[in-house]
C-alpha positions as CSV (number, residue, x, y, z in Angstrom):
1,M,158.4,136.1,71.2
2,V,157.7,136.0,75.0
3,L,154.0,136.7,74.4
4,S,153.8,133.9,71.8
5,R,155.3,131.4,74.2
6,F,153.1,132.5,77.0
7,W,150.0,132.2,74.7
8,L,151.1,128.7,73.7
9,V,151.6,127.6,77.3
10,I,148.1,128.8,78.3
11,F,146.5,127.2,75.3
12,I,148.2,123.8,75.7
13,S,147.9,123.6,79.5
14,S,144.2,124.4,79.3
15,I,143.5,121.7,76.7
16,L,145.5,119.1,78.7
17,F,143.5,120.0,81.8
18,I,140.2,119.7,79.9
19,V,141.3,116.2,78.7
20,V,142.3,115.1,82.1
21,S,139.1,116.5,83.7
22,L,137.0,114.5,81.2
23,F,138.2,111.3,82.7
24,T,138.4,112.4,86.3
25,A,135.5,114.8,87.0
26,N,131.9,113.4,86.5
27,T,130.4,116.9,86.5
28,Y,132.7,118.3,83.8
29,T,131.3,119.1,80.3
30,I,132.8,120.3,77.1
31,D,129.8,122.5,76.5
32,S,130.8,124.9,79.3
33,V,134.2,125.4,77.5
34,L,132.8,125.8,74.0
35,N,129.6,127.8,74.7
36,G,130.4,129.6,78.0
37,K,128.6,130.1,81.3
38,K,125.3,131.6,82.2
39,D,124.9,135.4,81.5
40,D,125.5,137.8,84.4
41,P,123.7,141.1,84.8
42,V,125.9,144.2,84.3
43,L,125.4,147.9,84.3
44,V,125.0,149.5,80.9
45,S,124.3,153.2,81.7
46,E,122.7,155.6,84.2
47,K,120.5,158.6,84.1
48,Y,119.5,161.3,86.5
49,I,116.2,162.8,87.4
50,E,116.8,165.9,85.3
51,E,117.1,163.7,82.2
52,L,114.0,161.6,82.7
53,P,110.6,162.2,81.0
54,A,108.2,164.6,82.8
55,F,105.6,162.0,83.8
56,L,108.3,159.7,85.3
57,K,110.0,162.6,87.1
58,D,106.6,163.6,88.6
59,S,105.9,160.1,90.0
60,I,109.4,159.8,91.4
61,Q,109.2,163.2,93.2
62,K,105.9,162.2,94.9
63,A,107.5,159.0,96.3
64,P,108.7,159.1,100.0
65,D,112.3,160.1,100.6
66,Q,115.0,157.4,101.0
67,T,113.0,154.8,99.2
68,M,113.8,152.5,96.3
69,I,111.5,152.1,93.4
70,V,112.0,149.0,91.2
71,N,110.4,148.9,87.8
72,R,110.8,145.7,85.7
73,D,110.3,145.4,82.0
74,T,110.8,142.4,79.9
75,L,112.8,144.3,77.3
76,N,114.8,146.7,79.4
77,A,115.0,146.1,83.1
78,D,115.8,149.1,85.3
79,T,116.0,150.2,88.9
80,T,115.4,153.6,90.2
81,Y,117.0,154.8,93.4
82,V,115.6,157.8,95.2
83,Y,118.0,159.8,97.4
84,K,116.7,163.0,99.0
85,N,114.4,163.5,96.1
86,K,117.3,163.2,93.7
87,T,117.2,160.1,91.6
88,V,119.7,157.8,89.9
89,K,118.1,155.5,87.4
90,I,120.1,152.3,86.6
91,Y,119.7,150.3,83.5
92,S,121.0,146.7,83.6
93,G,121.8,144.4,80.7
94,L,123.6,141.1,80.0
95,Q,127.3,140.3,80.1
96,K,128.1,138.1,77.1
97,S,129.0,134.5,77.8
98,D,132.7,133.9,77.3
99,G,133.0,130.3,76.0
100,L,135.3,129.5,73.1
101,L,132.7,129.9,70.3
102,P,130.9,133.0,71.9
103,T,134.3,134.6,72.4
104,C,135.0,134.3,68.6
105,K,131.7,135.9,67.8
106,S,131.8,138.6,70.6
107,T,135.4,139.5,69.7
108,L,134.3,140.6,66.2
109,V,130.7,141.9,67.0
110,D,131.2,143.4,70.4
111,L,134.8,144.4,70.4
112,I,136.5,144.8,67.0
113,L,133.5,146.3,65.0
114,P,132.9,149.0,67.7
115,L,136.7,149.5,67.9
116,I,137.0,150.0,64.1
117,A,134.2,152.6,64.3
118,Y,136.1,154.4,67.1
119,L,139.4,154.1,65.2
120,A,137.8,155.5,62.0
121,F,136.4,158.5,63.8
122,F,139.4,159.4,66.0
123,C,142.0,158.6,63.4
124,G,140.1,161.0,61.1
125,L,140.3,163.7,63.8
126,M,144.0,162.9,64.3
127,E,144.6,163.4,60.6
128,L,143.0,166.8,60.9
129,L,145.3,167.7,63.8
130,I,148.3,166.6,61.8
131,V,147.6,168.6,58.6
132,S,146.3,171.7,60.5
133,G,149.5,171.8,62.5
134,A,147.8,171.4,66.0
135,S,149.6,168.2,66.8
136,G,153.0,169.8,65.9
137,N,152.3,172.7,68.2
138,L,151.3,170.3,71.0
139,A,154.5,168.2,70.5
140,K,156.6,171.3,70.5
141,A,155.1,172.5,73.8
142,L,155.6,169.1,75.6
143,S,158.9,168.2,74.1
144,P,161.0,169.4,77.1
145,V,159.3,166.8,79.3
146,F,158.9,164.0,76.8
147,V,162.4,163.9,75.5
148,K,163.5,163.2,79.1
149,V,161.1,160.3,79.5
150,F,161.6,159.1,75.9
151,P,165.2,160.0,75.1
152,S,165.2,158.1,71.8
153,I,162.4,160.2,70.4
154,P,163.5,163.2,68.3
155,K,162.5,166.6,69.6
156,N,159.0,167.8,68.4
157,H,158.2,164.3,67.0
158,P,154.5,163.7,66.2
159,S,154.3,160.7,68.5
160,I,154.5,163.1,71.5
161,S,151.1,164.7,70.7
162,Y,149.6,161.2,70.2
163,M,150.9,159.9,73.5
164,T,149.7,163.0,75.3
165,L,146.2,162.6,74.0
166,N,146.3,158.9,74.9
167,F,147.4,159.6,78.5
168,A,144.8,162.4,78.8
169,A,142.0,160.1,77.6
170,N,143.0,157.3,80.0
171,F,143.3,159.9,82.8
172,L,139.7,161.0,82.2
173,G,138.2,157.5,81.6
174,L,137.7,158.1,77.9
175,D,138.4,154.5,76.8
176,S,136.8,155.0,73.3
177,A,139.3,157.7,72.5
178,A,142.3,156.3,74.4
179,T,142.8,153.3,72.1
180,P,142.8,155.1,68.8
181,F,145.2,157.8,70.1
182,G,147.4,155.0,71.6
183,L,147.5,153.0,68.3
184,K,148.4,156.2,66.4
185,A,151.2,156.7,68.9
186,M,152.5,153.1,68.4
187,E,152.4,153.6,64.6
188,S,154.3,156.9,64.9
189,L,156.9,155.3,67.2
190,Q,157.3,152.4,64.8
191,E,158.4,154.8,62.1
192,I,161.6,155.6,64.1
193,N,162.1,152.0,65.4
194,P,165.3,150.7,63.9
195,E,164.3,147.0,64.3
196,K,160.7,146.7,63.0
197,D,159.9,143.3,64.6
198,K,161.3,144.2,68.0
199,A,159.8,146.7,70.5
200,S,161.9,149.9,70.9
201,D,162.7,151.5,74.3
202,A,160.2,154.3,73.6
203,Q,157.4,151.8,72.7
204,I,158.0,149.8,75.9
205,M,158.0,152.9,78.1
206,F,154.7,154.1,76.4
207,M,153.1,150.7,76.8
208,C,154.0,150.3,80.5
209,L,152.8,153.9,81.3
210,H,149.6,153.3,79.4
211,A,148.9,149.9,81.0
212,S,149.5,151.2,84.5
213,G,146.0,152.6,84.3
214,L,146.3,156.1,85.8
215,T,142.6,157.1,86.0
216,L,141.1,160.1,87.7
217,I,137.4,159.6,86.7
218,A,136.3,156.0,87.6
219,T,132.9,156.5,86.1
220,S,132.2,152.8,85.4
221,I,133.2,151.6,88.8
222,I,131.0,154.3,90.5
223,G,128.2,153.1,88.2
224,Y,128.5,149.5,89.2
225,R,128.5,150.4,92.9
226,A,125.5,152.6,92.4
227,A,123.7,149.7,90.8
228,A,124.6,147.5,93.8
229,N,123.0,150.1,96.1
230,A,126.2,151.2,97.8
231,S,125.7,153.8,100.5
232,N,128.4,156.0,98.8
233,P,129.2,154.7,95.3
234,A,132.1,157.2,94.9
235,D,133.9,156.4,98.1
236,V,136.4,154.2,96.2
237,M,137.4,157.1,93.9
238,L,140.4,158.3,96.0
239,P,141.8,154.8,96.7
240,C,141.5,154.1,93.0
241,I,143.5,157.2,92.1
242,I,146.2,156.6,94.7
243,T,146.6,153.0,93.6
244,S,146.8,153.7,89.9
245,F,149.1,156.7,90.5
246,I,151.6,154.5,92.5
247,G,151.3,151.9,89.7
248,T,152.2,154.6,87.1
249,I,155.2,155.8,89.1
250,A,156.4,152.2,89.6
251,A,156.1,151.6,85.8
252,F,158.1,154.7,85.1
253,L,160.8,153.9,87.6
254,I,161.2,150.2,86.6
255,V,161.4,151.0,82.9
256,G,163.4,154.2,83.6
257,V,166.1,152.2,85.5
258,K,166.2,149.6,82.7
259,Q,166.6,152.4,80.1
260,K,169.0,154.5,82.2
261,I,166.8,157.6,82.2
262,N,168.0,160.7,84.1
263,F,165.5,161.2,87.0
264,K,167.1,164.4,88.2
265,S,165.9,166.4,85.1
266,A,164.3,169.7,86.1
267,S,161.7,169.6,83.4
268,L,160.8,166.0,84.4
269,L,160.3,167.0,88.0
270,I,158.2,170.1,87.1
271,G,156.0,167.9,84.9
272,L,155.5,165.3,87.7
273,M,154.7,168.0,90.2
274,G,152.2,169.6,87.8
275,L,150.4,166.2,87.5
276,I,150.3,165.7,91.2
277,A,148.9,169.2,91.7
278,A,146.2,168.6,89.1
279,I,145.2,165.3,90.9
280,V,145.1,166.9,94.3
281,G,143.2,170.0,93.1
282,L,140.5,167.9,91.4
283,L,140.2,165.6,94.4
284,M,139.7,168.5,96.7
285,Y,136.9,169.8,94.5
286,V,135.2,166.4,94.2
287,N,135.5,165.7,97.9
288,H,133.2,168.6,98.9
289,L,130.4,167.4,96.6
290,D,127.5,165.3,97.9
291,L,126.7,161.7,96.7
292,I,124.6,162.7,93.6
293,G,126.9,165.6,92.9
294,K,129.9,163.2,92.7
295,N,128.1,160.9,90.4
296,Y,126.9,163.7,88.2
297,F,130.3,165.4,88.0
298,T,132.3,162.2,87.2
299,S,129.9,161.0,84.5
300,N,129.7,164.4,82.7
301,L,133.3,165.7,83.0
302,S,134.8,163.0,80.7
303,G,132.1,163.4,78.0
304,L,132.4,167.2,78.2
305,I,136.2,167.1,77.6
306,L,135.8,164.6,74.8
307,L,133.3,167.0,73.1
308,A,135.7,169.9,73.7
309,I,138.5,167.9,71.9
310,I,136.2,167.3,68.9
311,V,135.0,170.9,68.7
312,F,138.6,172.3,69.1
313,T,139.8,170.0,66.3
314,L,137.2,171.1,63.8
315,I,137.4,174.8,64.6
316,F,141.3,174.7,64.5
317,S,141.1,172.9,61.2
318,F,138.7,175.3,59.5
319,K,140.7,178.2,60.9
320,H,143.8,176.9,59.2
321,E,142.1,175.7,56.1
322,K,145.0,177.3,54.1
323,K,147.3,174.5,55.1
324,F,144.8,171.9,53.7
325,R,144.8,173.8,50.4
326,E,148.6,173.8,50.4
327,A,148.5,170.0,50.8
328,D,146.1,169.8,47.9
329,T,143.2,168.5,50.0
330,T,140.2,169.6,52.0
331,V,139.2,169.2,55.6
332,F,136.6,166.6,54.8
333,D,138.9,164.6,52.5
334,T,141.6,164.6,55.1
335,F,139.2,163.3,57.7
336,V,138.2,160.5,55.3
337,V,141.8,159.5,54.7
338,G,142.5,159.3,58.4
339,A,139.3,157.3,59.0
340,N,140.3,154.9,56.2
341,N,143.6,154.3,57.9
342,G,141.8,153.7,61.2
343,V,139.7,150.9,59.5
344,K,142.8,149.3,58.1
345,T,144.4,149.3,61.6
346,G,141.3,147.7,63.1
347,V,141.4,144.9,60.5
348,T,145.1,144.4,61.2
349,I,144.8,143.9,64.9
350,F,141.7,141.5,64.8
351,P,143.7,138.2,64.5
352,Y,146.0,139.2,67.4
353,V,143.0,140.1,69.7
354,L,141.1,137.0,68.6
355,G,143.9,134.6,69.3
356,M,144.6,136.1,72.8
357,L,141.0,136.2,73.9
358,V,140.2,132.7,72.8
359,A,143.2,131.4,74.7
360,I,142.1,133.4,77.8
361,S,138.5,132.1,77.4
362,L,139.8,128.5,77.2
363,F,142.0,129.1,80.3
364,R,139.0,130.4,82.3
365,N,136.4,127.9,81.3
366,S,138.7,124.9,81.5
367,G,138.6,125.3,85.3
368,L,142.3,125.7,85.5
369,F,142.0,129.4,86.5
370,E,139.7,128.6,89.4
371,I,142.1,125.9,90.7
372,I,145.0,128.4,90.6
373,S,142.8,131.1,92.2
374,D,141.6,128.8,95.0
375,A,145.2,127.7,95.7
376,I,146.5,131.2,96.0
377,G,143.5,132.1,98.2
378,F,144.3,129.1,100.4
379,I,148.0,130.1,100.7
380,F,147.0,133.7,101.6
381,S,144.5,132.6,104.2
382,N,147.1,130.3,105.9
383,L,149.4,133.3,106.0
384,G,146.9,135.1,108.2
385,V,145.5,137.3,105.4
386,S,141.9,138.4,106.1
387,K,139.2,136.4,104.4
388,E,137.7,139.6,103.1
389,I,140.9,140.2,101.1
390,T,141.3,136.7,99.8
391,N,137.7,136.8,98.5
392,A,138.6,139.8,96.3
393,L,141.7,138.2,94.8
394,P,139.9,136.6,91.8
395,V,139.3,140.1,90.4
396,A,143.0,140.9,90.8
397,M,144.0,137.7,89.1
398,L,141.7,137.9,86.2
399,R,142.1,141.7,85.5
400,P,145.3,141.3,83.4
401,F,143.6,138.6,81.3
402,S,140.0,139.9,80.8
403,S,138.3,143.1,81.7
404,A,134.8,141.5,81.2
405,G,135.7,138.5,83.3
406,S,137.1,140.5,86.2
407,R,134.0,142.8,86.0
408,G,131.8,139.7,86.4
409,F,133.7,138.7,89.6
410,L,133.4,142.3,90.8
411,I,129.6,142.3,90.4
412,D,129.4,138.9,92.0
413,S,131.5,140.1,95.0
414,M,129.1,143.1,95.5
415,N,126.0,140.8,95.2
416,T,127.5,138.1,97.6
417,F,129.2,140.2,100.2
418,G,127.5,143.6,99.9
419,A,128.6,146.7,98.0
420,D,129.9,148.3,101.2
421,S,132.0,145.3,102.3
422,L,135.8,145.4,102.2
423,T,135.7,142.6,99.6
424,A,133.5,144.6,97.2
425,R,135.5,147.9,97.7
426,L,138.8,146.1,97.3
427,S,137.5,144.4,94.1
428,S,136.4,147.8,92.8
429,I,140.0,149.2,93.3
430,F,141.5,146.1,91.6
431,Q,139.2,146.6,88.6
432,C,140.0,150.3,88.3
433,S,143.7,150.5,89.0
434,A,145.1,148.3,86.2
435,E,144.7,147.5,82.5
436,S,143.9,144.2,80.7
437,T,147.6,143.6,80.1
438,F,147.4,140.7,77.6
439,Y,144.6,142.4,75.6
440,V,146.7,145.7,75.5
441,I,149.8,143.8,74.4
442,A,147.9,142.0,71.7
443,V,146.2,145.1,70.4
444,Y,149.1,147.6,70.5
445,F,152.0,145.5,69.5
446,G,149.8,143.6,67.0
447,S,148.9,146.9,65.3
448,V,152.5,147.4,64.2
449,N,153.4,143.7,63.8
450,I,156.0,143.5,66.6
451,K,156.9,139.9,67.5
452,N,159.5,140.5,70.1
453,T,158.1,142.6,73.0
454,R,161.3,142.2,75.0
455,Y,160.7,143.0,78.7
456,A,157.4,144.8,78.2
457,L,155.1,141.9,79.3
458,G,157.2,141.1,82.4
459,T,157.3,144.7,83.5
460,M,153.5,145.2,83.0
461,L,152.7,142.1,85.0
462,L,155.1,143.3,87.8
463,V,153.3,146.7,87.8
464,D,150.0,144.8,88.0
465,L,151.3,143.0,91.1
466,I,152.5,146.3,92.6
467,C,149.0,147.7,92.1
468,V,147.4,144.6,93.8
469,I,149.6,145.0,96.8
470,T,149.1,148.7,97.0
471,A,145.3,148.3,96.6
472,I,145.2,145.9,99.6
473,F,147.1,148.4,101.8
474,V,145.1,151.4,100.6
475,A,141.7,149.6,101.0
476,T,142.6,148.4,104.5
477,W,143.7,151.9,105.4
478,F,140.6,153.6,104.1
479,F,137.9,151.1,105.0
């Protein structure tokens, strides 16, 4: 209900602003609203010297130390950075334009279709975990902590294992796996929701914790900074972790107070201390690595863990094949059933995502967002806030609306002010420490047809604000 009204306000206000601008601004065109703006270069992937062809590796190793080799190709532009004979090769591509019509196309082609593929694969794996009994064992092991955070969830409920996998995937930067696990968690929570069109307490807590964006491996951010030739691309890693962790704690406390959760529970405190210990331990390990080592570690750890999850699921399923026979099915047939359910989920959420992204595109390209952003920057500058901080605010403002849009501002800030400037580093922290709130709301609540999100949207936006304020203090402290 709240989301629908907000969507309507954005849509109508943007259209009214366009109409007014047509008669007052001689440089304004409808084409920029419908067809978007000029494409911006973005990082697609990165490779290291060990992964390159032998002939290319040989030529790079013969180059002088501390140099930069730039190779340009009409089909696939790339840049090779040489650091102490260790090389990071950056491939760049194009960020899709985000006008009204390209948004409709890219929502289906670049977002929903890949998402459906991810959903099909990971929902197939989830079905294997369910039938084999692995998810039940995981839920049983974590129930003492989860029943304190989600008191309305029955002990050993399947949603506990789904939420655990979602949190773990987010924590490790596995976006492709996090969404399918999260959608499965929402579906499971919807089964015990007494009011099907209204968000339950458990769903709101899960959504707010998910959207707080606790991430340990900020692979994409490090990649963008490497592409911009930052002296130490991984130097924002610790500030990102601190900011996102504070945002997660804030989300838990805000929703917990609202839902009257017992914060003095021993199992809850033990779980929190364990999480903090894991973060500190991994940070201590990463901190002693050199520049290339940090990039190599962060880019490979996430993929390795994802591969381990897949291998474990298959081995566990075949080891307990007896349970599949008892259910009158096979391992492969079970995977197909889960994959089919994933495809249906992707089709269900498409209209919700399309409607939200089109409204956001209209809001951005109408010029209304830039006016609001400039006004906030003007107010901050008159309050004595550093210009370097105000220049990074567009990323913070756009992040809840569009990940691609805020990424464009992030890349622009690095190109304009330098990758090692406070503005670029702060923009990186903004990009890493929060989720695309409106996209998440549309996808997750849309997947289970919930119309009334209650206080979920307000809480998530408040957490976004807390992350922005925290990021400013942390970036100023570190840099």
